[in-house]
C-alpha positions in Angstrom: 0.3 -0.1 0.1 1.7 3.3 -1.0 1.0 7.4 0.1 0.8 9.7 -2.1 4.3 10.3 -3.3 4.4 6.6 -4.3 6.4 5.6 -1.0 5.2 2.2 0.7 3.1 2.2 3.9 2.5 -0.6 4.6 3.5 -4.4 3.2 0.6 -6.9 3.4 -0.4 -10.3 2.5 -4.3 -10.1 0.9 -6.2 -13.5 1.1 -9.5 -13.5 -0.6 -12.0 -15.9 1.6 -14.8 -15.4 -0.4 -16.5 -12.7 -2.9 -16.6 -9.9 -0.5 -14.5 -11.5 2.1 -10.8 -10.2 2.7 -8.0 -11.6 5.1 -5.3 -8.9 5.9 -2.3 -10.1 7.5 0.7 -7.6 8.8 3.9 -7.8 10.6 3.4 -8.4 14.9 4.4 -4.6 15.6 2.7 -3.2 12.8 -1.5 -4.0 13.4 -2.0 -0.5 14.9 -0.6 1.5 12.0 -1.5 -0.7 8.8 -5.1 -0.9 10.8 -5.3 3.1 10.8 -3.5 3.6 7.3 -6.4 1.5 6.0 -9.4 2.6 7.9 -7.9 6.4 7.2 -8.2 5.5 3.0 -11.0 3.3 2.6 -13.9 5.2 0.5 -17.2 6.0 2.7 -19.4 3.0 2.9 -17.4 1.1 0.9 -16.6 -1.8 3.4 -16.1 -2.3 7.2 -12.8 -2.8 8.5 -12.0 -5.2 12.0 -9.0 -6.5 14.0 -9.3 -10.1 14.7 -5.7 -10.1 15.7 -6.6 -11.4 19.1 -8.7 -14.3 17.7 -5.8 -16.3 16.2 -2.7 -17.9 16.5 0.0 -18.3 13.3 2.2 -21.1 13.1 4.6 -21.0 10.1 5.9 -24.3 8.7 8.7 -23.8 6.2 11.5 -25.5 4.9 12.6 -28.2 2.3 10.4 -30.8 4.5 7.3 -28.6 5.0 5.1 -30.5 2.1 6.0 -33.7 3.7 5.2 -32.8 7.5 2.2 -31.0 6.6 1.2 -33.9 4.7 1.2 -36.2 7.2 -0.3 -34.3 9.6 -3.3 -33.4 7.1 -5.3 -35.4 4.7 -5.5 -32.2 2.7 -4.5 -32.3 -0.5 -1.4 -29.9 -0.3 1.1 -30.9 -3.6 2.1 -28.1 -5.5 -0.8 -28.6 -8.0 -3.5 -28.8 -5.4 -1.8 -26.0 -3.4 0.1 -23.5 -5.7 2.0 -20.9 -4.1 0.4 -17.6 -3.4 -2.9 -19.5 -2.4 -4.8 -19.9 0.9 -7.3 -22.8 1.7 -9.2 -24.2 4.6 -7.2 -27.6 5.5 -7.8 -29.5 8.4 -4.8 -30.2 11.2 -5.0 -32.8 14.2 -9.4 -32.3 13.7 -8.8 -28.5 13.6 -9.7 -26.1 11.1 -6.8 -24.2 10.0 -6.6 -21.5 7.2 -3.0 -22.5 5.4 -1.5 -19.5 3.4 1.3 -20.5 1.0 3.7 -17.8 1.2 7.0 -17.7 2.9 9.5 -15.5 4.4 12.9 -17.5 4.6 13.0 -18.2 0.8 11.5 -22.2 1.0 9.1 -23.8 0.4 6.2 -23.5 3.4 3.2 -22.2 4.8 1.6 -19.9 7.4 -1.1 -21.7 9.5 -3.8 -19.4 11.0 -6.0 -21.1 13.4 -8.1 -20.3 16.8 -6.0 -19.7 19.5 -7.5 -22.3 21.6 -6.4 -25.1 19.1 -2.7 -23.7 18.4 -1.9 -26.0 20.9 -3.1 -29.1 19.7 -1.5 -28.4 16.0 1.6 -27.5 17.3 2.0 -31.1 18.7 0.2 -32.3 15.9 3.3 -30.8 13.3 5.8 -31.3 16.0 4.8 -35.1 16.0 4.7 -35.4 12.2 8.3 -33.9 11.9 10.0 -35.8 14.1 12.8 -37.7 12.1 11.9 -35.1 9.4 14.5 -32.1 10.6 11.5 -30.1 12.0 12.8 -27.6 14.6 11.7 -24.5 16.5 13.4 -20.9 15.1 13.8 -17.8 16.5 13.8 -14.7 14.4 17.6 -14.2 14.3 17.1 -17.6 11.9 14.5 -16.1 9.9 16.6 -12.4 9.5 19.6 -14.4 7.9 17.3 -16.6 5.7 15.3 -13.2 4.1 18.5 -11.5 3.5 19.8 -14.3 1.9 16.8 -14.2 -0.5 16.4 -10.5 -0.3 13.4 -10.3 0.8 12.5 -6.4 2.3 11.8 -5.7 6.0 9.4 -2.5 6.4 10.6 -0.2 8.6 14.5 -1.0 7.6 14.7 -1.6 3.7 11.2 -0.5 2.9 9.0 2.6 4.0 7.0 5.5 3.1 10.1 7.5 1.8 11.0 4.5 -0.6 8.8 3.4 -3.7 8.4 -0.2 -5.0 10.6 1.3 -8.3 13.4 2.3 -6.3 13.4 -1.2 -3.8 13.3 -3.1 -6.7 9.9 -4.4 -6.5 8.3 -2.6 -9.4 6.8 -6.0 -10.7 4.7 -6.5 -7.2 3.0 -3.2 -9.2 0.4 -3.1 -11.8 1.4 0.1 -13.0 -1.4 0.6 -15.5 -3.8 -0.8 -13.6 -7.6 0.6 -15.1 -8.6 0.9 -11.3 -7.1 3.7 -10.1 -4.7 3.2 -6.6 -3.1 6.0 -4.3 0.4 6.6 -5.5 -0.7 5.5 -9.2 0.5 8.8 -10.8 3.8 9.3 -8.8 5.4 6.1 -9.9 4.3 6.3 -13.4 6.3 9.7 -13.0 9.4 8.1 -11.4 8.8 5.3 -13.8 9.3 7.9 -16.9 12.0 9.6 -15.4 14.1 7.4 -13.7 14.8 6.7 -9.7 17.5 8.6 -8.0 18.1 5.5 -5.3 18.1 1.8 -6.0 18.3 -1.1 -3.3 21.2 -3.7 -4.3 22.7 -6.6 -2.3 26.1 -6.3 -1.2 28.7 -9.2 0.0 32.2 -8.5 2.0 35.1 -9.6 0.2 36.4 -10.4 3.6 34.2 -13.0 4.8 35.1 -12.0 8.6 33.2 -8.8 8.1 30.2 -8.2 10.3 27.5 -6.3 8.9 24.7 -4.9 11.2 22.7 -1.9 8.9 23.9 1.4 8.5 27.5 0.9 7.3 28.5 3.3 4.7 28.5 2.5 0.8 31.2 3.6 -1.6 31.0 3.9 -4.9 34.3 4.5 -6.5 35.6 5.9 -3.2 32.5 8.5 -3.1 30.2 7.8 -0.7 26.4 6.9 -2.2 24.5 5.4 0.6 24.6 3.1 3.8 23.0 -0.4 4.4 19.7 -0.7 5.3 20.3 -4.2 6.9 22.9 -6.6 7.7 23.6 -10.1 9.0 25.3 -13.3 8.2 24.0 -15.8 5.4 25.0 -18.9 7.0 23.5 -21.3 4.1 25.9 -19.4 1.7 28.8 -18.7 4.4 29.0 -14.8 3.7 27.9 -11.7 5.0 25.2 -10.0 3.2 23.7 -6.4 3.1 20.9 -4.5 1.8 21.1 -0.7 1.0 20.6 1.9 -1.4 22.9 3.5 -3.9 22.2 7.0 -4.5 22.8 9.3 -7.5 21.2 13.0 -7.7 20.9 12.3 -11.8 19.9 8.8 -12.2 20.7 5.3 -10.9 20.4 2.7 -13.7 21.4 -1.2 -13.9 24.1 -0.1 -16.1 25.3 2.7 -13.3 24.8 0.3 -10.8 27.3 -2.5 -12.5 29.9 0.3 -13.8 31.3 1.3 -10.0 33.5 -0.7 -7.6 32.0 -0.7 -4.1 33.4 -0.7 -0.4 31.5 -0.6 2.8 32.8 1.3 5.9 32.7 -1.0 8.6 34.4 0.0 12.2 36.6 2.8 10.2 37.7 0.3 7.8 37.1 0.5 4.3 36.2 -3.2 3.3 35.7 -4.2 -0.5 32.0 -5.4 -1.7 30.6 -7.0 -4.2 27.0 -5.7 -5.7 24.3 -8.0 -6.6 21.0 -7.2 -8.2 18.9 -10.4 -8.0 18.8 -12.3 -4.8 22.3 -14.8 -3.5 19.5 -18.0 -2.8 17.8 -19.4 -5.2 17.2 -16.0 -7.4 14.2 -17.7 -9.6 12.2 -18.9 -6.5 12.4 -22.5 -7.9 12.7 -24.0 -4.2 9.7 -21.6 -3.1 7.6 -22.6 -6.1 7.8 -26.1 -6.5 
């Protein structure tokens, strides 16, 4: 969801449950903000918005064996043909109703399982039993963070926000630019598409493998300061530090401009040579996510 200048105000998942019923999911810390933004921008009398956060629990089942585990815990069809990426379905796990969303924030096959709070313990136990011997473990947020950096998934509040447009963030494919249904920010994006962007999000890997990236490290291009990292961390699957950050130029930032520079990151007062990437470092074609 965008503001009038094309900036990203909310990063949401929306599932259509019925012809005129939609289920909106946002990050844990953004419920109040996003509810307010949507409420203030709804056309009067068009629909109603209700916060049902307290009614639901969410379990994320993600990883290479997630389909095998879910199949063992449910009689529903969770094959790729029966349950493709980007869809939502009601299924049953341990005899409980579950709204399963086939989405991921870790760059692997997986599902978000939304269910009544009172059913969470039973479904969790069934999944853990089905995952025994299949590598299922509990994972914390730092594990999610390292995996999303490898896949270059943007984090709202760090890599994207009201001051970043989808074109600047490399998210143009997520916008139907010439939609016949007008949307807030459409004119600004069309104008920016015509004139070009003055900053662009890129991925960086330092050439020194023991470098510790935390975010906010200065980016140098050909010896000149051009920006800073919005996120930083370590990609354990790839065994390399990874940073995301915007490269800026007052005229225009094109892919040719990005590719034509030599980069360094300033880390603890040291200039560290770095390589710029535009495609995700892990599974750039999302084969693992969509199969």
